[in-house]
C-alpha positions in Angstrom: -54.2 62.0 -18.8 -54.6 59.1 -16.3 -51.1 57.8 -17.3 -49.7 61.2 -16.8 -51.2 61.6 -13.4 -49.9 58.2 -12.5 -46.4 58.9 -13.6 -46.5 62.1 -11.5 -47.8 60.2 -8.5 -44.9 57.6 -8.8 -42.5 60.5 -8.8 -43.7 62.0 -5.6 -44.0 58.7 -3.9 -40.6 57.8 -5.1 -39.2 60.7 -3.2 -40.7 59.5 0.2 -39.7 55.7 -0.3 -37.4 55.2 -3.1 -36.5 51.6 -1.7 -39.9 50.4 -2.8 -41.5 49.3 -5.9 -44.8 51.3 -6.8 -47.5 49.7 -8.8 -50.2 51.9 -10.3 -53.4 50.2 -11.3 -55.6 50.9 -14.3 -58.1 52.6 -11.7 -55.5 55.0 -10.8 -54.7 53.5 -7.3 -50.8 53.8 -6.3 -49.5 51.1 -4.0 -46.0 50.9 -2.4 -44.9 47.4 -2.6 -41.8 45.1 -2.4 -40.3 42.2 -4.3 -42.4 42.6 -7.6 -42.1 39.5 -10.1 -44.3 39.0 -13.1 -45.6 35.9 -14.9 -47.5 36.3 -18.2 -51.0 36.7 -16.4 -50.0 37.8 -13.0 -48.0 40.3 -10.9 -46.7 39.1 -7.4 -45.6 41.4 -4.6 -45.5 41.8 -0.8 -46.7 44.7 1.3 -43.7 44.7 3.6 -40.2 43.7 3.2 -40.4 40.9 5.9 -39.2 37.7 4.6 -42.2 35.9 5.8 -44.7 38.5 4.5 -47.5 37.0 2.5 -47.4 37.2 -1.2 -50.2 39.2 -2.9 -51.3 38.8 -6.5 -52.9 41.1 -9.1 -54.0 40.5 -12.7 -51.3 41.8 -15.0 -54.0 43.4 -17.2 -55.2 45.4 -14.3 -52.0 47.2 -13.8 -51.0 50.4 -15.7 -47.4 50.8 -14.8 -44.7 49.8 -12.3 -41.9 51.9 -11.1 -39.0 49.6 -9.8 -37.0 50.6 -6.8 -33.9 51.5 -9.1 -36.1 54.1 -10.9 -37.0 52.2 -14.0 -40.5 51.9 -15.3 -42.4 49.0 -16.8 -45.4 48.7 -18.6 -46.4 45.1 -17.9 -48.9 44.9 -20.5 -46.5 45.8 -23.2 -44.1 42.9 -22.1 -46.7 40.4 -21.5 -47.2 39.2 -25.2 -43.5 38.9 -25.7 -42.6 37.1 -22.4 -45.5 34.6 -23.0 -44.1 33.5 -26.3 -42.7 30.0 -26.2 -39.0 30.0 -27.3 -38.0 27.1 -29.3 -34.9 25.4 -27.6 -31.8 25.5 -29.6 -31.4 21.5 -29.2 -33.6 18.7 -29.9 -33.1 16.4 -27.0 -34.9 17.6 -23.9 -33.8 15.0 -21.5 -30.9 15.3 -19.3 -31.2 11.8 -17.7 -32.4 8.7 -19.5 -34.6 6.4 -17.4 -35.4 3.1 -19.2 -38.8 1.7 -18.9 -39.3 -0.9 -16.1 -41.3 -4.2 -16.6 -44.9 -4.0 -16.4 -46.3 -4.9 -12.9 -49.8 -6.6 -12.5 -51.8 -6.5 -9.2 -54.5 -8.6 -8.2 -57.8 -7.6 -6.7 -57.9 -8.1 -2.9 -61.4 -7.0 -1.9 -64.9 -7.0 -2.9 -66.0 -4.4 -5.6 -68.3 -1.9 -4.0 -70.2 1.2 -5.1 -69.9 4.7 -3.7 -70.7 8.2 -5.0 -68.2 10.2 -7.0 -66.8 13.0 -4.7 -66.6 16.2 -6.5 -64.6 18.9 -4.4 -65.9 22.4 -5.0 -62.4 23.8 -5.3 -61.6 22.3 -8.5 -64.1 20.9 -11.2 -63.3 17.2 -11.6 -63.7 16.5 -15.2 -63.2 13.0 -16.3 -61.5 13.2 -19.7 -60.3 9.6 -19.9 -63.3 7.8 -18.3 -66.5 8.4 -19.8 -68.9 6.2 -17.7 -69.6 8.6 -14.9 -73.3 8.8 -13.6 -72.5 9.9 -10.3 -71.2 6.8 -8.8 -68.1 4.7 -9.3 -67.1 1.2 -8.6 -64.2 0.7 -6.2 -61.9 -1.9 -4.9 -58.4 -2.6 -3.4 -55.7 -4.6 -5.2 -52.4 -6.1 -4.0 -49.0 -5.8 -6.0 -46.5 -8.6 -5.9 -44.8 -6.8 -3.0 -47.8 -7.3 -0.9 -48.9 -3.6 -0.6 -52.3 -2.4 -1.6 -53.8 0.4 -3.5 -57.4 1.7 -3.7 -58.9 2.0 -7.4 -62.1 3.0 -9.1 -63.3 2.0 -12.5 -63.0 4.7 -15.1 -64.5 2.7 -17.8 -65.8 -1.0 -17.9 -65.9 -0.9 -21.7 -62.1 0.3 -22.0 -61.1 -1.6 -18.9 -59.3 1.4 -17.5 -58.6 2.3 -13.7 -57.8 5.4 -11.6 -56.0 5.2 -8.3 -58.1 6.9 -5.7 -57.6 8.4 -2.1 -57.0 6.1 0.9 -55.0 6.0 4.2 -51.7 5.0 2.5 -49.3 4.3 5.4 -46.4 2.7 3.5 -43.2 4.7 2.5 -43.0 3.1 -0.9 -45.6 2.2 -3.5 -45.5 0.5 -7.0 -48.4 1.7 -9.0 -49.1 -1.3 -11.4 -49.7 -1.1 -15.1 -52.4 -3.7 -14.8 -54.8 -5.0 -12.4 -56.3 -8.5 -12.6 -60.0 -8.0 -11.7 -61.7 -11.4 -11.2 -60.1 -12.6 -14.6 -60.4 -9.3 -16.6 -57.2 -7.4 -17.1 -57.6 -3.6 -16.3 -55.1 -0.8 -17.1 -54.0 1.8 -14.9 -54.2 5.3 -16.6 -54.7 8.0 -13.9 -53.8 8.9 -10.4 -57.2 10.7 -9.0 -57.7 13.8 -7.2 -56.0 14.0 -3.8 -55.0 10.4 -4.0 -51.9 10.6 -1.8 -52.4 14.1 -0.5 -50.8 14.5 3.0 -49.6 11.0 3.2 -45.9 10.1 4.3 -45.0 8.3 0.9 -41.3 8.8 0.0 -41.1 6.8 -3.3 -43.6 6.2 -6.1 -43.0 4.0 -9.1 -45.5 5.4 -11.7 -46.8 2.9 -14.3 -45.9 3.0 -18.1 -49.4 3.1 -18.8 -50.2 6.4 -16.9 -51.8 9.3 -18.9 -53.1 11.7 -16.3 -52.4 12.9 -12.5 -55.3 14.7 -11.0 -55.4 17.9 -8.9 -53.6 17.9 -5.5 -52.7 14.1 -6.1 -49.4 14.4 -4.2 -49.9 17.8 -2.4 -47.7 18.0 0.6 -46.2 14.5 0.0 -42.5 14.1 1.1 -41.3 12.4 -2.2 -37.6 12.1 -2.8 -38.0 12.3 -6.6 -40.7 12.9 -9.1 -40.0 10.6 -12.1 -42.9 10.5 -14.3 -43.3 8.0 -17.3 -43.0 9.0 -20.9 -46.8 9.0 -22.0 -48.3 11.1 -19.2 -50.2 14.0 -20.9 -52.0 15.9 -18.0 -50.8 17.1 -14.6 -53.5 18.9 -12.5 -53.6 22.0 -10.3 -51.2 22.0 -7.2 -50.3 18.2 -8.0 -46.8 18.3 -6.6 -47.0 21.5 -4.4 -44.9 21.2 -1.2 -43.2 18.0 -2.1 -39.5 19.3 -1.6 -37.9 16.7 -3.9 -34.4 16.4 -5.2 -35.1 15.7 -8.9 -38.1 16.2 -11.2 -38.6 14.5 -14.5 -41.6 16.0 -16.7 -41.8 14.0 -19.9 -42.1 15.9 -23.1 -45.4 14.1 -23.8 -46.9 16.3 -21.2 -49.4 18.6 -22.8 -51.0 20.3 -19.9 -49.9 21.4 -16.4 -52.3 23.1 -13.8 -51.8 26.3 -12.1 -48.8 26.2 -9.5 -48.5 22.5 -9.9 -44.8 22.5 -9.0 -44.8 25.5 -6.5 -42.2 24.5 -3.7 -41.8 21.1 -5.4 -38.1 21.1 -4.9 -35.7 21.5 -1.9 -34.3 24.5 -3.5 -36.9 27.3 -4.0 -37.2 31.1 -4.2 -38.5 33.1 -1.2 -41.9 32.8 -2.8 -41.7 29.1 -3.5 -41.1 28.9 -7.1 -39.0 25.7 -7.6 -35.3 26.3 -8.4 -34.2 22.6 -8.3 -33.1 20.0 -10.6 -35.2 19.3 -13.7 -34.0 16.4 -15.6 -36.6 16.8 -18.3 -39.0 19.6 -19.1 -41.5 19.9 -21.9 -40.8 22.5 -24.7 -43.8 24.7 -23.7 -42.2 25.7 -20.4 -40.2 28.8 -20.9 -38.8 31.6 -18.7 -41.9 33.6 -19.9 -44.5 31.4 -18.5 -42.8 28.9 -15.9 -44.0 30.8 -12.9 -47.6 29.9 -13.9 -46.7 26.4 -13.0 -44.7 27.1 -9.9 -41.3 26.8 -11.6 -38.6 29.4 -11.2 -36.8 31.2 -14.1 -33.6 30.1 -12.7 -34.5 26.5 -13.0 -35.5 26.9 -16.6 -32.2 28.7 -17.4 -30.2 26.1 -15.7 -32.0 23.3 -17.6 -31.6 25.1 -21.1 -27.9 25.7 -20.5 -27.4 22.1 -19.4 -29.1 20.9 -22.7 -26.6 22.8 -24.7 -23.4 21.1 -23.2 
């Protein structure tokens, strides 16, 4: 009965404003909206047709039915399962551009090792999946690469000899993140870029180490990089990691197993009016599809272009 009333309501509303989309929630509320788009879990829309109007979200499960401006009706939950099902590509090679590994770089410690509290921003839970020795404090220091530039590090594990790059006032335009750091005669491996490490800096170029496994939340948020070329071996990309970078090319290796929400929103120069990246992807993991790409901030147009290029 509720669904019948909702459809009647849509018909009446449609006569008044046929140019608008109409969303009817599971509670029976009818909303006149514009520019409806759907991801597997979320429906995006605007309340006005203004180009700069803010985008509003509602969980897909909370919507009963949508009437598009052209008169078609959509049951979002009937489509959700199908659209979220990964589609296996028709070809095996997922890479459009081959990037050979560079020679390993070793940095040398350039400051004293000090101890500081581990910062845990409330917006995201900072879970260390790679470093196990976390008792609320961390040992930190600076190290200099052969080109004379310094980065700040924290020890993830003294037993495994692993490091993460941490936040500092990075003022150079180009940085090489080394594979290894000589810490007073002991060789440590750089496996992580930490939360907000470069956020808001003016860095334009980063050479990522071949040893890198994880890039944490917001590590490069609003950083004007020219390209994002990640090494094969990276497995984890956090939430909002490359949001608002506006790069020319993105290479996400097939080794990546997890990408956080909206990590690549407005990450390319070409983006939709909602910010979903439409630019050039030279490599993309198999689990990114037209059905789920918007959860990562990537537009279906970019996925279609990538899949089409693979078939050539």
